[in-house]
C-alpha positions, 0 to 999 in steps of 0.5 A: 477331051478331058482325062481324070486320073484317080486312085480308089482309096477304100480297101473294100472296093475293087481296084483299090490302090490302082490308078484309073483314068476316066476319059470324058467329053465334059470339059467344064470343070466347074459344071462337072467336077472331077469327083462328081464324074468319077462317082457317077461313073462307078454308080453307073457300072454298079447299075450295069452289073445289077442289070447283067445279073438279072438279065443273064444269070437270074433268067436262067432259073429252072422255072418262071415265077408265076402267080398261084391264083388264076386270072379269072378267080374271084376272091371271097368278099370281092365284088 
């Protein structure tokens, strides 16, 4: 097991100034540098938050999005 301890130094990001620890089973420091793993971890959680937003919150909209045209309708000038 490998533990990477780091602090976020961008005041615009959540968790700024706090100590964080990332625990991983990727033991090769050369193949998986610390900074690369920490950045990938945060990118993953940004994606997870977007998925949660779409699945949980936007799905609760009052109505389903639907096409304004029926499936069998032909457009002018189409063959």
